[in-house]
C-alpha positions in Angstrom: -0.8 -8.2 14.8 -1.4 -8.4 11.0 -5.1 -7.7 11.4 -4.3 -4.7 13.6 -1.8 -3.5 11.0 -4.4 -3.6 8.2 -7.0 -1.8 10.4 -4.5 1.0 11.1 -3.6 1.3 7.4 -7.4 1.5 6.6 -7.9 4.7 8.7 -6.4 6.9 6.0 -9.6 7.5 4.1 -11.9 8.3 7.0 -9.2 10.6 8.7 -8.6 12.4 5.4 -12.3 13.2 5.1 -12.3 15.1 8.4 -9.5 17.5 7.4 -10.5 21.2 7.5 -8.3 22.9 5.0 -5.3 20.7 4.1 -5.6 19.2 0.6 -3.6 17.4 -2.1 0.2 17.6 -1.8 -0.1 19.4 1.5 -1.7 16.3 3.1 1.0 14.1 1.5 3.8 16.3 2.8 2.6 16.3 6.4 1.8 12.6 6.6 5.3 11.8 5.1 6.9 14.3 7.5 5.3 12.8 10.6 6.2 9.3 9.3 9.9 10.4 9.1 9.8 11.8 12.7 8.1 8.6 14.0 10.5 6.2 12.3 13.6 8.3 13.4 12.4 7.5 16.9 11.2 3.9 16.3 14.1 2.6 14.3 16.9 3.3 16.8 14.8 2.0 19.7 13.9 -1.2 17.8 17.1 -2.0 15.8 19.7 0.2 17.6 21.6 3.2 16.3 23.6 1.0 14.0 20.6 0.8 11.7 21.5 4.1 10.1 25.1 2.9 9.4 23.6 -0.3 7.8 21.4 1.8 5.6 24.4 3.6 4.1 25.9 0.3 3.0 22.7 -1.4 2.0 23.2 -1.0 -1.8 20.9 0.2 -4.5 18.0 -2.1 -3.6 17.2 -0.1 -0.5 17.2 3.2 -2.4 15.0 1.9 -5.3 12.7 0.4 -2.7 12.6 3.7 -0.9 11.7 5.5 -4.2 8.9 3.0 -4.8 7.6 3.7 -1.3 7.6 7.5 -2.0 5.5 7.0 -5.1 3.0 4.8 -3.1 2.8 7.4 -0.3 2.3 10.3 -2.6 -0.1 8.7 -5.1 -2.3 7.1 -2.4 -2.9 10.4 -0.5 -3.4 12.4 -3.7 -5.8 9.8 -5.1 -7.9 10.1 -1.9 -8.5 13.7 -2.7 -9.6 12.9 -6.2 -11.8 9.9 -5.8 -13.6 7.8 -3.2 -11.8 5.7 -0.5 -13.4 2.5 -1.9 -12.0 3.2 -5.4 -8.5 3.8 -4.1 -8.5 0.8 -1.8 -9.8 -1.7 -4.4 -7.3 -0.4 -7.0 -4.5 -0.8 -4.5 -5.6 -4.4 -3.9 -4.3 -5.2 -7.4 -0.8 -5.2 -6.0 -0.4 -9.0 -5.8 -1.4 -9.4 -9.5 0.9 -6.6 -10.7 3.7 -8.1 -8.6 3.2 -11.5 -10.2 3.3 -9.9 -13.7 6.4 -7.9 -12.8 8.1 -11.0 -11.4 7.3 -12.8 -14.6 8.7 -10.1 -16.9 11.8 -9.0 -14.9 12.8 -12.1 -12.9 11.4 -14.9 -15.1 9.1 -16.4 -12.5 6.4 -18.6 -14.2 2.8 -17.8 -13.5 0.3 -20.6 -12.9 -2.9 -20.7 -15.0 -5.0 -19.7 -12.0 -3.1 -16.4 -11.7 -3.8 -15.5 -15.4 -7.5 -16.3 -14.9 -7.5 -14.1 -11.7 -5.9 -11.3 -13.7 -8.7 -11.4 -16.3 -11.5 -11.6 -13.7 -10.0 -8.8 -11.5 -9.5 -6.7 -14.6 -13.2 -7.1 -15.5 -14.1 -6.1 -12.0 -12.0 -2.9 -12.2 -13.4 -2.0 -15.6 -17.0 -2.4 -14.2 -16.1 -0.2 -11.2 -14.6 2.6 -13.2 -16.8 2.6 -16.4 -19.2 5.1 -14.8 -16.4 7.1 -13.2 -14.7 7.7 -16.6 -18.0 8.8 -18.1 -18.4 11.3 -15.3 -14.9 12.7 -15.9 -13.3 11.2 -12.7 -10.6 9.4 -14.6 -7.7 11.3 -13.0 -8.3 9.8 -9.6 -8.2 6.4 -11.2 -4.9 7.0 -12.9 -3.3 8.3 -9.8 -4.6 5.4 -7.7 -3.1 2.9 -10.3 0.3 4.3 -9.4 0.1 2.6 -6.0 -0.1 -1.0 -7.1 2.4 -0.4 -9.9 5.0 1.1 -7.5 4.2 -1.6 -5.0 4.8 -4.3 -7.7 8.1 -2.7 -8.5 9.0 -2.6 -4.8 8.3 -6.2 -4.1 10.1 -7.3 -7.3 13.2 -5.3 -6.3 13.1 -7.0 -2.9 12.8 -10.4 -4.5 15.7 -9.6 -6.8 17.8 -8.5 -3.9 17.0 -11.6 -1.9 18.0 -13.8 -4.8 21.3 -12.0 -5.0 21.9 -12.3 -1.3 21.0 -8.6 -0.5 17.9 -8.6 1.7 16.1 -5.2 1.8 15.0 -4.2 5.3 11.4 -3.0 4.8 11.3 -0.4 7.6 14.4 1.6 6.7 13.2 1.6 3.1 9.9 3.1 4.4 11.9 5.8 6.1 13.8 6.5 2.8 10.4 6.7 1.0 8.9 9.1 3.5 12.0 11.3 3.2 11.7 11.4 -0.6 8.0 12.0 -0.5 8.3 14.8 2.0 11.1 16.5 0.1 9.3 16.3 -3.3 5.9 17.4 -2.1 7.1 20.3 0.1 7.4 22.8 -2.8 4.1 21.6 -4.3 2.4 22.0 -0.9 3.5 25.7 -0.5 1.8 28.0 0.7 0.3 25.8 3.4 -3.1 26.3 4.9 -3.0 23.6 7.6 -4.9 24.2 10.8 -3.9 22.9 14.2 -6.8 20.4 13.9 -5.4 19.2 10.6 -1.9 18.8 12.0 -3.2 16.6 14.8 -5.0 14.3 12.3 -2.0 14.2 9.9 0.4 13.4 12.8 -2.0 10.5 13.6 -1.7 9.4 10.0 2.1 9.5 10.1 2.5 7.6 13.3 -0.6 5.3 13.7 -1.6 4.8 10.1 1.8 4.3 8.6 4.8 4.0 10.8 3.5 1.6 13.5 1.6 -0.8 11.1 4.7 -1.0 8.9 6.7 -2.2 11.9 4.0 -4.7 12.9 3.9 -6.0 9.3 7.6 -6.6 9.3 7.3 -8.6 12.6 4.5 -10.6 11.1 6.5 -11.6 8.1 8.8 -13.5 10.4 6.0 -15.9 11.4 3.4 -15.8 8.6 4.0 -16.9 5.1 3.8 -14.5 2.2 0.4 -15.7 1.0 -1.0 -15.4 4.5 0.3 -11.8 4.7 -1.1 -11.0 1.3 -4.6 -12.4 2.1 -4.7 -10.6 5.5 -3.6 -7.4 3.8 -6.8 -7.5 1.8 -8.7 -6.7 5.0 -7.6 -3.1 4.5 -10.1 -2.8 1.7 -13.0 -4.1 3.9 -11.9 -2.0 6.9 -11.3 1.1 4.9 -14.6 1.1 3.1 -16.5 0.4 6.3 -14.7 3.2 8.2 -15.3 5.7 5.5 -18.9 4.7 5.3 -19.5 4.8 9.1 -17.1 7.5 10.1 -17.5 10.0 7.2 -20.8 9.1 5.5 -19.0 8.1 2.3 -21.4 5.6 0.8 -19.7 3.6 -2.0 -21.5 3.4 -5.3 -23.3 0.1 -6.3 -20.7 -0.4 -9.1 -17.9 0.0 -6.7 -19.3 -2.6 -4.3 -20.1 -5.1 -7.0 -16.9 -4.6 -8.9 -14.9 -4.6 -5.7 -16.5 -7.9 -4.6 -15.4 -9.4 -8.0 -11.8 -8.1 -7.5 -11.4 -9.2 -3.9 -13.1 -12.5 -4.5 -10.8 -13.3 -7.4 -7.7 -12.4 -5.3 -8.8 -14.4 -2.3 -9.6 -17.4 -4.4 -6.3 -17.2 -6.2 -4.4 -16.9 -2.9 -6.3 -19.8 -1.3 -5.6 -22.0 -4.3 -1.9 -21.1 -4.1 -1.8 -21.8 -0.4 -3.5 -25.2 -0.9 -1.1 -26.1 -3.7 2.0 -25.3 -1.6 0.6 -27.1 1.4 -0.1 -30.2 -0.7 3.5 -30.1 -2.1 5.0 -29.8 1.3 2.9 -32.7 2.6 4.0 -34.8 -0.3 7.7 -34.0 0.2 7.3 -34.8 3.9 
């Protein structure tokens, strides 16, 4: 299910490239709008109508998490209109490292040496990817894409803080809150709209299949898989996304993107594998 979720997440780039007229904030609004509609149907069917009452008493963690989701939704789609799918996906893959740094600063969690090494290596890979882009004046897409892992790091840190205080944040209702905020904020910026019927069908697909359904699947997976397993499987979105954009939209990634992206993903996978092996050894010793 987690592999299926990452594949559905990865369809955003190739679907966006087939839009006729919708661009920028208009794309973001419609995707968020259809996500809201989808979750308003999925949530009561899955968790019962009481889910909305629980949201009202969930505390500030849920609303901060929802705000983070709204930044992620908006920045991701806007970045796709400013730079390539590969650049956006590789930049978003920095989320685990940014989360580790945020947890260190705001929660006081210690970082192992391997994570610091990974940060340096991944940073070098990102610098190599974007050096040519900045020279070409495409720095804006890079800055917008960086908002995604930064907001995601804030989101996971808030959830960890809530868990430590005994206030677990339900991921899917927070996604609904984020989609509502994103749709509300981008509606004035998307006006006047020039969305065709063809575009609306594709954007409805993004709202339901690319966002709402995989988020539900991911929540179900977290009940069985460990956090490192979920994080490592989530990196498949980069592979799937670049391949789909390449095969389905003819968006050939630049050589610097492929080489720098391999450095980033390789560093993240190696760090995650070392972390999993360390925890497994500790559990075996305790047993």
